[in-house]
C-alpha positions, 0 to 999 in steps of 0.5 A: 139815916141812909141804909147801908144795904142796896137792893138790886135786880140782876138776871141770873141764869135767865131769871131776874131776881133781886139781891141785897147787898152792902154798896161796898160788896156790890162795888167789889163784885163790879171790880172782880167781875171786870178783872175776870172779863165777865158781867156782873150777872155771869159772876153772880150766876157762878156764885149762885151755881156753886153755893151749897147752901143759904141764899144768894144774899149771903153767899155773894159776901162769902164769896167776895171775902174768899176772892180777896183773901186768896 
């Protein structure tokens, strides 16, 4: 059975990092970044810069859900 979690490398603030998310979150983040006329790296960098605690892989779904419900 294929894992729903996909690990991708992304450059955030000039540093390469790996982020593991479910494919649905990756697709949603791509859509949001396109609507905001920014790259996926820029959007993830914004989320990274604004998170209060926890890791980046946890902060992205929280931000994604907040964006979808606002």
